[in-house]
N, C-alpha and C positions, 0 to 999 in steps of 0.2 A: 619475348614471345608470350602470348597469352594462351594458356591452356584452355581457358574458357572459350576462346574463339575457335579453337580446334573442335571442341565439343559441339559448338553451334553449327559449324560447317559439316561435321560428320553426322549430325543428328538426322535421322530419317524424316523428321517433321520439318526440316528446313524446306521452305516452299519452293523447291526447284523442279517439281513435277515427276521425280523419280518413282513415286508411289504408283503411278499409272502405267509403269513399264515392268515387264517380267524378266528382261535380260535374256530372252530366248527360251525360258523354261516353259512358257505356255505351249509352244510348239513341241518341245520335248515331251511334255506330258501327253499331248494329243497323239504323238507317235509311239507312246509307251516306253520311250527311252528313259524317262523319269517317272517312277511309280511308287516309290517309298523313300524312306530316309537314306538308305544306303545308295540308291541310284542318284538321289539328289546330291549327296556328298560328292560322288564321282563327277557329276555334272559341274558342280561349283568348283571343284579342284581343277578340272580342265579349263573352265572359263577364267579362273584366276591366273593360270600360267600362260594364257594366250591373250584374250581381250583385256584382261585385268592388267597384265604386265605392260602391254602397249599403252593403255590409258594412263597407268602410273608414270611411265616415262614422259609422256607429253605433259602431264600435270606438274611433275617435278621440274621439267624444263621451263614451263611458263612461270613457275614460282621463283626461278632464278633471275627472271627479268629478261629472258631471251625474247626476241621479236615474236609477238603472238601471231602476226600474219604469216610468218614463215612456218610456225608451228601448226597453224590451221591448215596450210597446204600439206604439211607432212601428215596430219591426221587424215586428210582426204585421201592421200595415197595409201594409207594403212587401212582404209575402210572400203572393202572391195565392192559392196553392192549399193545401189542407189537408195534402197529402203533404209538401210542402216545409217547412211550418211544423212538422210533426212531426219531420222530420229535423233542422231547426235547433235544436229544443228538446232532442232526444236528444243531439246533438253538444255543445250547451251544458252539459247535465248531466254529460257525460263530461269536458269541459274543466274544469268547475268542481271536480270531484273531484280532478283532477290539479293544478290551480292551488292549491287549498287545502292540498295536501300540500307543494307546492314553496314557496309564499309565504303562510303562514298569516296571515290578518288579519280584522278584524271585518267589513269590507265584504263579503268573499267569504262569510263565515259567514251574514251577514244575507240575502244574496241566495239562498243555499241554503235558508234557513228560509222566506223569503217565496214562493219559487217552487220547491217540491220536485219538481215535474214537469219542471223545467228551464227556464232562460231561453234566449233566442235566442243562438246561439253567438257572433256578433260582439260582443254586449253583454258576455258573459262574457270574451271575449278582451280587450276594452278594460279591463275591471276587473282582469283578471289582470295586464295590462301595468302598470297603476297600482300594484298591489300589489308588483310587481317593481321599482318605481322607474323605469319607462320613461315616455317622453313620448307624447302623443297622436299625434305623427308616427310614432313607432315602432309604435304599435298599428295605425295605418292601413297602414303598410308590411306588417306581418304579415298583415293581412286581405286586402290586395290580392294578396300573393304566394300565399296559400292558394287564392285564387280561380282561379289558373292552375296552380299547382304540383300540386294534387291531380289535376285532369284530365290533365295531361301525364304524370304517373306512372301513372295508371290506363290510359292509352292504350298505354303500353309493354307492359302485360300483355295488353290486349284485342286489339292488332294485331300483337304480336310486333315492335313498333317498336324500332329501334336506340336504346338509351338515350342515346347521344351526340346523336342528332337531337333528342330531347326536351329535353336540356339546352341545346342550341344555340338552340332556339326560345325557351326561357325567357330566355336571355341577350339575344336580339334584342328581347324585350319589356321589358327592364329600364328603358329610358327612359320608356316609356308607364306602367309600374308606378309610377315616381317621380312622374309627372304626376298620376296618379289619387290617390296618397297625399297629394300636396300639395293638390289640390282638396278632398279629404275633410277634411284637417286644417284648412284655412281655413274650411270650413263649420262644423266643430265649434267653432271659436273664437268663432263668433257665436251659439251656441245659447243662452247665458244671456240675451242681449238679444232674440233673435228666436224662440226656441222650437224644437221639434223639426222644424217645417216647413222650416227652413233646410237640413236634412240632405238629401243626395242621395236620390232615389227613382227611379233609373233601373231600367227593367224589361226583361225579355226574355220575351215571351209564348211563344215556342217552347220555351224552357227550362221554363216553367211547365207547358205542355201535356205535354211529354214526361216531366217529373218525375212528374206524376200518373199517366200511363200506365205508367211504369216501376215504380211502386209496386205495380201490380196484376199484374205478371209473376209467374207461378208459379215460374220458375227465373231466377236472375240471379247474376252474379258479385259485384256490389257492392250495398250497401244502398240507394244512391241514385245 
């Protein structure tokens, strides 16, 4: 395994489009649910244990080499609203383009051919991790971190939050992030014998509702 490859994949500057998305925090700021560092930490913790856990399971499963088409269907079933499914596929398409440039391989090419409209981002992330020689645990760590790193970074811009406060809250979540990644990886290890139903399917109805509402805003800073 290349630790450098893990750093490249997890780097926020990896050109996969994530910087244009807030992970739901823009809508939370607009509704005053997130207004300072403490409320942002609560938001990130909730997102980590719901959307983050689900994404980490899908990413870990893809990194095991499990059928990405079946995983994409499972991701669809775990994404309740059309707006968020569209976002997930757009991000997946952008990540796939970057991953094929960084780690060319037949599996990535085949996924691009089968799903030209884009696969769900966690599935692409897991397949990219596999192409880079990373483990399912690495893929789960990346997905879990993305679920909180994106909102924390977006909140710095939306609230003029001190970047040091955002970094500190991510550091405080590190232990929980490890736990989520471990749970996701353990589930992915059972997928061959138990099927996709073994993967986490944690949901956050409020994120779903506000995600659909946010997509209809005529003016917004972030795409989601």
